C-alpha positions as CSV (number, residue, x, y, z in Angstrom):
1,X,115.3,90.1,128.9
2,X,111.5,90.4,128.9
3,X,109.9,93.6,127.9
4,X,109.0,95.8,130.8
5,X,105.3,95.3,130.4
6,X,105.7,91.5,130.7
7,X,108.0,91.8,133.6
8,X,105.4,93.9,135.4
9,X,102.7,91.2,134.9
10,X,105.1,88.6,136.1
11,X,105.9,90.6,139.2
12,X,102.2,91.3,139.8
13,X,101.4,87.6,139.5
14,X,104.1,86.7,141.9
15,X,103.0,89.2,144.5
16,X,99.4,88.2,144.1
17,X,100.3,84.5,144.6
18,X,102.4,85.4,147.7
19,X,99.5,87.3,149.1
20,X,97.2,84.3,148.6
21,X,95.3,85.9,145.7
22,X,94.6,84.4,142.3
23,X,96.6,86.5,139.9
24,X,93.8,86.2,137.3
25,X,91.4,88.0,139.7
26,X,93.4,91.2,139.1
27,X,92.4,93.0,136.0
28,X,94.9,95.2,134.2
29,X,93.6,98.2,132.2
30,X,95.9,100.2,129.9
31,X,94.9,103.9,130.1
32,X,95.4,106.2,127.2
33,X,96.5,103.2,125.1
34,X,98.0,103.5,121.6
35,X,95.4,103.6,118.8
36,X,96.9,101.0,116.5
37,X,96.2,97.3,116.2
38,X,99.8,96.1,116.7
39,X,100.2,98.1,119.9
40,X,96.9,97.0,121.3
41,X,97.8,93.4,120.5
42,X,101.1,93.8,122.3
43,X,99.4,95.1,125.4
44,X,97.0,92.1,125.3
45,X,99.9,89.7,124.9
46,X,101.7,91.4,127.8
47,X,98.7,90.7,130.0
48,X,96.4,93.7,129.7
49,X,92.7,92.8,130.0
50,X,91.4,96.0,128.5
51,X,92.6,99.2,127.0
52,X,91.1,102.7,127.1
53,X,91.9,105.1,124.3
54,X,91.4,108.9,124.4
55,X,89.1,110.4,121.9
56,X,90.1,113.8,120.4
57,X,86.7,114.8,119.2
58,X,84.5,117.2,121.2
59,X,81.1,116.9,119.6
60,X,78.9,113.8,119.9
61,X,78.7,113.4,116.1
62,X,82.5,113.7,115.7
63,X,83.1,111.3,118.6
64,X,80.9,108.7,117.1
65,X,82.7,109.0,113.7
66,X,86.0,108.8,115.5
67,X,84.9,105.6,117.3
68,X,83.8,104.1,114.0
69,X,87.2,104.9,112.4
70,X,89.0,103.5,115.5
71,X,87.0,100.3,115.3
72,X,88.0,99.8,111.7
73,X,91.6,100.4,112.4
74,X,91.9,98.1,115.4
75,X,89.3,95.3,115.1
């Protein structure tokens, strides 16, 4: 059995094709995505085109530092 995320992409592709749309023209964005490399890679492999992570910092300086740390952890 396929993971639920992959089933969802397969169903979306089938529905798009049935409606006469190119399935690749439909972008999938994962909101509030996990912040680790393996989970983000799994989302990509399941068909996600992009992922949005939530920052926990409130100040601009702290948010920039959090982004830098996140980039090191995931890229």
